[in-house]
C-alpha positions as CSV (number, residue, x, y, z in Angstrom):
1,M,-26.7,-24.9,-26.9
2,V,-23.5,-25.9,-25.8
3,A,-22.4,-24.0,-22.7
4,L,-18.6,-22.7,-22.1
5,S,-16.5,-22.1,-19.7
6,L,-14.3,-18.8,-19.6
7,S,-11.4,-21.0,-19.0
8,V,-11.7,-22.7,-22.6
9,L,-12.3,-19.2,-24.4
10,I,-9.5,-17.8,-22.2
11,P,-6.1,-19.6,-22.2
12,H,-4.2,-19.9,-18.8
13,R,-2.0,-16.8,-17.8
14,T,1.7,-17.6,-18.3
15,A,4.4,-15.0,-18.3
16,E,4.6,-15.2,-21.9
17,V,1.3,-15.0,-23.1
18,C,0.3,-12.2,-20.0
19,P,3.0,-10.8,-17.8
20,M,0.5,-9.0,-15.3
21,R,-0.2,-9.8,-11.8
22,S,-3.5,-12.3,-11.2
23,P,-6.3,-10.4,-8.8
24,E,-5.3,-13.5,-6.3
25,E,-1.6,-12.8,-6.3
26,L,-2.4,-9.4,-4.9
27,S,-2.5,-8.6,-1.2
28,R,-5.7,-7.3,0.4
29,K,-3.7,-3.8,1.3
30,E,-3.6,-3.5,-2.2
31,I,-6.6,-4.2,-3.1
32,T,-8.1,-1.7,-0.2
33,D,-5.8,0.9,-1.7
34,L,-7.3,0.4,-5.3
35,L,-10.9,0.3,-4.3
36,H,-10.1,4.1,-2.0
37,R,-8.5,5.7,-4.6
38,G,-11.3,4.7,-6.9
39,W,-14.3,6.0,-4.1
40,M,-12.1,8.7,-3.0
41,S,-11.5,9.9,-6.8
42,H,-15.2,9.5,-7.4
43,D,-15.9,11.9,-4.6
44,G,-13.2,14.3,-5.7
45,M,-14.8,14.4,-9.4
46,W,-18.4,14.8,-7.6
47,F,-17.5,17.5,-5.3
48,F,-15.4,19.3,-8.8
49,H,-18.6,19.3,-11.0
50,C,-20.8,20.6,-7.7
51,L,-18.6,23.3,-7.2
52,K,-18.3,24.1,-11.2
53,E,-21.8,23.8,-11.6
54,F,-23.3,25.8,-8.4
55,G,-20.2,27.4,-6.3
56,I,-18.4,26.1,-3.4
57,E,-21.1,27.4,-0.9
58,K,-23.7,24.9,-2.5
59,A,-21.1,22.1,-3.3
60,N,-20.3,22.1,0.2
61,Q,-23.7,22.0,1.4
62,L,-24.1,19.0,-1.0
63,N,-21.0,17.5,0.3
64,K,-22.0,17.6,3.8
65,A,-25.8,16.3,2.8
66,A,-24.4,13.2,0.9
67,I,-22.2,12.6,4.0
68,R,-24.7,12.8,6.8
69,S,-26.9,10.2,4.3
70,L,-23.9,7.7,4.2
71,A,-22.5,7.8,7.7
72,P,-25.6,5.1,8.6
73,L,-25.4,3.2,5.3
74,E,-21.2,2.8,6.4
75,M,-21.9,2.1,10.0
76,K,-24.6,-0.3,9.5
77,R,-22.5,-2.5,7.0
78,L,-19.6,-2.1,9.1
79,K,-21.6,-3.7,12.3
80,K,-22.7,-6.0,10.4
81,L,-19.4,-7.1,8.7
82,L,-17.4,-6.9,11.8
83,G,-20.3,-8.6,13.6
84,V,-21.0,-5.7,16.6
85,E,-25.0,-5.2,17.1
86,K,-24.1,-2.6,20.3
87,I,-21.6,-0.4,21.1
88,E,-22.1,0.3,24.7
89,T,-18.5,0.8,26.4
90,F,-15.4,2.3,25.5
91,E,-13.4,-0.4,25.0
92,N,-16.0,-1.8,22.3
93,F,-16.1,1.8,20.3
94,K,-12.3,1.5,20.2
95,A,-12.4,-1.8,18.9
96,F,-15.1,-1.1,16.6
97,L,-13.3,2.5,15.2
98,T,-10.1,0.5,15.2
99,G,-11.0,-2.1,12.9
100,G,-13.4,0.2,10.9
101,F,-10.5,2.9,10.3
102,D,-8.5,-0.1,8.8
103,L,-11.3,-0.8,6.4
104,L,-12.4,2.3,5.5
105,I,-9.3,4.8,5.9
106,A,-6.7,4.5,3.6
107,D,-2.8,5.0,3.9
108,F,-2.8,7.5,1.1
109,M,-5.5,10.0,3.1
110,N,-2.9,10.7,5.9
111,A,-5.3,10.6,8.7
112,R,-3.6,9.1,12.3
113,M,-5.8,8.4,15.4
114,S,-5.5,7.5,18.7
115,F,-7.0,6.6,21.8
116,P,-4.8,8.7,24.7
117,E,-7.4,8.5,27.3
118,K,-10.6,6.7,28.4
119,N,-13.3,8.3,25.9
120,V,-11.4,10.3,23.8
121,F,-10.7,9.9,20.1
122,H,-7.8,11.7,18.5
123,W,-7.4,12.2,15.1
124,E,-4.4,14.0,13.3
125,F,-3.4,14.1,9.4
126,V,0.4,14.6,8.5
127,P,0.7,18.4,8.1
128,G,-0.2,19.5,4.7
129,Q,-0.9,16.0,3.5
130,C,-4.5,15.4,3.5
131,F,-6.2,14.3,0.5
132,A,-9.3,16.4,0.9
133,Y,-6.8,19.5,1.8
134,K,-4.6,19.1,-1.3
135,G,-7.3,18.2,-3.6
136,M,-9.2,21.3,-2.9
137,Q,-5.7,23.7,-3.4
138,M,-5.6,21.9,-6.6
139,M,-9.2,22.9,-7.4
140,G,-8.3,26.5,-6.3
141,V,-11.3,26.6,-3.4
142,I,-8.9,25.7,0.0
143,Q,-9.8,28.6,1.6
144,D,-13.5,28.5,1.6
145,Y,-13.6,24.6,1.8
146,E,-15.6,22.9,4.7
147,C,-13.9,19.8,6.0
148,G,-15.7,16.9,5.0
149,V,-13.4,14.7,6.3
150,V,-13.7,15.3,10.1
151,Y,-17.6,15.7,9.5
152,R,-17.6,12.2,8.0
153,V,-16.0,11.0,11.2
154,A,-18.6,12.9,13.4
155,C,-21.6,11.4,11.2
156,W,-20.2,8.0,12.3
157,I,-20.0,8.7,15.8
158,D,-23.3,10.3,15.6
159,S,-25.1,7.6,13.5
160,L,-24.0,5.2,16.0
161,G,-25.9,7.0,18.7
162,I,-23.0,8.2,21.3
163,P,-23.2,11.4,22.4
164,Y,-19.8,13.4,22.3
165,T,-18.4,17.0,22.0
166,I,-15.5,18.0,19.4
167,D,-12.5,20.3,20.0
168,P,-12.1,22.2,17.9
169,P,-15.6,22.3,16.3
170,V,-16.0,21.0,12.5
171,G,-15.8,24.3,10.0
172,K,-13.2,25.6,7.7
173,C,-10.2,23.4,6.8
174,M,-8.3,23.7,9.8
175,M,-5.4,22.7,7.6
176,H,-5.3,26.3,5.3
177,A,-6.0,28.0,8.5
178,K,-3.8,26.5,11.2
179,G,-1.1,24.3,9.5
180,C,-2.5,21.4,11.0
181,C,-5.3,19.0,11.5
182,T,-5.9,17.4,14.7
183,G,-8.5,17.4,17.4
184,D,-10.6,15.2,19.8
185,F,-13.5,13.4,20.1
186,R,-14.7,13.5,23.8
187,L,-17.3,10.7,24.2
188,C,-19.4,9.7,26.6
189,L,-19.5,5.9,26.9
190,K,-19.2,3.9,29.7
């Protein structure tokens, strides 16, 4: 049996043969954006089908269960990828979350974070532009949707074993109730 290389079977790309960009020509941001959009589209479709099958109360419950189960896996993988063993100080947390945010949160999600003082992690979304808020509006369930986005971040912090308080508490969509989504995690770190 003769082994053939794919390069023999597929001609080299030229503008005349295939007027498209190769994966090597894409920026890291373009690639991560594509992956995030696929992930969030799957997440939205999963929520939509849970909603249709079981109703909003059960869809919220299943969504939170999935998030809580996923968070430790995300943090374990992110720690390994970034070469982090322990997060013991606020500066460790700040560096880890900044790197993680860059990898796990896409621009289209319209989330912003800052660290206005020691042991405070502040989040906010561009008013009216949170991707989950817009998705739940399209599904017609925004008034009953329990925020999975900030809940996910809370689950990340839980899975890192960092004690904290959150203000305001995570519940129904703040963007819908107040017109904005902003708050603080107050961490107990050195």
